[in-house]
N, C-alpha and C positions, 0 to 999 in steps of 0.2 A: 330341209325340215328336221331330221335328224341330228343337222352339226347344234342348228339351236338345242334342241330338248338336251343334247348330253351339255352342252353346258352349260344350262338351266338347274338341270340334276349336279354338276360339278360344284356350282355356286353354293345350293343350298347345303349340301355337302358338308364346306368348307365355311360357310355361317354357323352350323350345328355345331362343329367344333372347337370355332372362337366362342362362343357361348359359354360353352362347358368349362374352357381353359380360366373365361374369365371368373369364375366366380369366386370371390373374394372370399380367404380365410379370416378366424377372424383372431384376436389379438387384444392383447392387455397392456399399458404403458404406464410405470409409474416411475416415479422417482427419487432415488438412494443418495442421502447425504453422508460424508464423511466428513468426521472434525478429528484434530489431533492438534495436540498442544506442540508447542518448540520453543526452547530456552532464547530470548534474545542476546545477539553476540556482538553486536553490533547498535551504537549511540548516534544521531545526526543532531548535534548541535547546532543553530543559528543565533547569532547574538551582536549586538551596533554598536557601535561607537557614534555619539552626538554631541555635537559641538554647537555652541552661543558665542555671537561677539557681534557688536556690533562693525568690526570691521571685519571683512570680507574673506580678506587675507589670512588674519590672527584666527578665523574660525576654521579656515582650512589646514593651518599649517598645527595646529593645536589639535584638529582633527586626526592628522596624519602623523603627528608623535605619538599620541594614544593606541591607535590601531596598531601601528609599531612595536610599541610595548606589549601589547595584548598578544601578536600574533607570537613576538619573543617568549612570553609566560608561556604561551601553552607549548610550545615546544620544548621548552626547557622541563615541563610536566608531562614528556613524554608523548607528544602530537610528533609526526613527521610533517615533513613541507610539503608532499605531495598528499595528504590530508585536510589543507587548507583552500582556500577558494574565498576570495573576497568578490562582492557583488553589491548593484545598486548603487552605487557610490551617488550622492545626490544635494544641493544646493538649494534652500529656499528660503526668503524671507518671513517670517511674524510679527506681530504687534511686540513689541519690547514692552518686558516688567523692569519694575525698579530692582529688582534684584540682579536682573542681568546688567543693565544699561541706562543709565540718566541722561545722556545723550542725544539720542535719536531715538525716535519715534518706534524701528523697525529695528529687527534683530535678525542675522545671517545663522542661518542654521547648518550645518554640513554633517551627515549620515554616511556612513559607511556598515556594512552590512558585513560579517565574518562567517562563513561555511565552515562547521569542524565535526572531520569526522572519526568518532572514539572507535577503536578494534576493540579495545579493554571495558566492557562497562561498568567494571567494579570500581574506576577509576575519570568515571562518569562527574561526582562530586568536586573533584578536588581538579581537575578542567576548569569546572564553573569557579569553580572560587580562585583559580591566579587568573581567569580570563576579568574576571571583577574587580581583582584587588591589582591588574595591572591598567585599566580605564575601561573597561566595557560598562554601559551605562543602561542599557535594553535587551531584555530577553525577549529573544522572536520566540523560536519553538524548541523543542526539544523531543524527537522522535525515535522509536528502538527498530531492529530490523534483523531476523533470523538468521541472516548469509544464506548459506546454500541450505534451500529444502527441500531438494530434489528427493532423499530418503522420506522425508514427513510426507511428502504428494504421495508416491506410491502407497504410504501406510495408508494414507486420506481416503485412494481410489480404491483400497481393496475394502475399507469399512463403506463405503457409500454404495458397491458393487453387494458386500451381504446387505445393507439395507435393503436394498433396490427387490432382492432375493425374498429377504422376510416378509416382506410388505404385498409383492403377486402372489406368494403362497398363501397367506391373510386372505387376501379377497378372492383368490381362483376356490380353493378351500370350500369357503362362506358362502359359495357361490353351485358348490357342487361341481365345477369342471377339475380340470386338470390342464396345470403347465406343463406349455411347451418348451420348445426351444426357443435360445436368444435370436430375434430377428433384427433388432437395430440396437445400436449402443451410440450414445449422447451424451459426451463430459462439458462442466460449467467449472470455471474456476469461481470457487468463493472469495480468494482475496484471505486476506489477513486481517485481525485486530491489531494496532498496533495502539502502545501507550503515546500521548500527545499529551505538551505543557507548555504553555504560552504567559505562564507569570514570572513574574521577575523572583527570584530565591536571593533570603537572607543570606547572608554570610557572619563568622563570626572566626574565634580564634579554631572551631573545628571544624571539619570537613562538611558541604551540604551536602545532608543525605537523600540520598538520589538511588532508588531500585529499579533494574531493568526488566525485570519482572522473566514475562513473558507471552508470548504472542499464538492465537490461536488459526491453525491452517486450513480450510473449508473447502472441498470437489463435491460437487452434485453431480448425479448423471441420471438422465432417462433412459431406461431400458424397456424394449418394447421386445413384449414375448406372445408366440405364438398360439394358440387355446383350443385342444382338443376335447 
């Protein structure tokens, strides 16, 4: 009987301790955002050579000849061969237009894309002009990137943390409470806002005017503070 009574008292004491320790502290979670502007240092250009002929062999040969000329032109303009890559080579048929053929009801269309990485954005216009003059007849995309953004990311994190701290202090002060220590931090990459252009550029004797501009890099953090 005494053993049973002792065990019961021990269980009650342990339960009492658990109830006291499970008391949750009050917290507040805020989101801080940091955004910095970074200069674009690289351009990524995608263009195509498209050829049409009622003879598939002739269409393919013409396309190969023009693509070879385009690649030669951009390398002579300062692009290394390691910065060039072809993709999406395809052949299909389409209904013939009198402009291209009077012999056949259908034409063979051959398309080949060229991806160009331009590491000096100031030369982007010159590269586009060289490619078009050599035979490229479709512009697929033009985008920019900032290259190594590690330092910019650090600055964005600092700004995000400061923003979260300011927001937390304003909210807590308005509530008549006191801000305690940081309990948890969770980071979210906001990504980049880059420039894109999917239109074909017109050229003349002057270089196509292209500006790399800048991109914005954002980082957000969710910070949980203890309230006192």
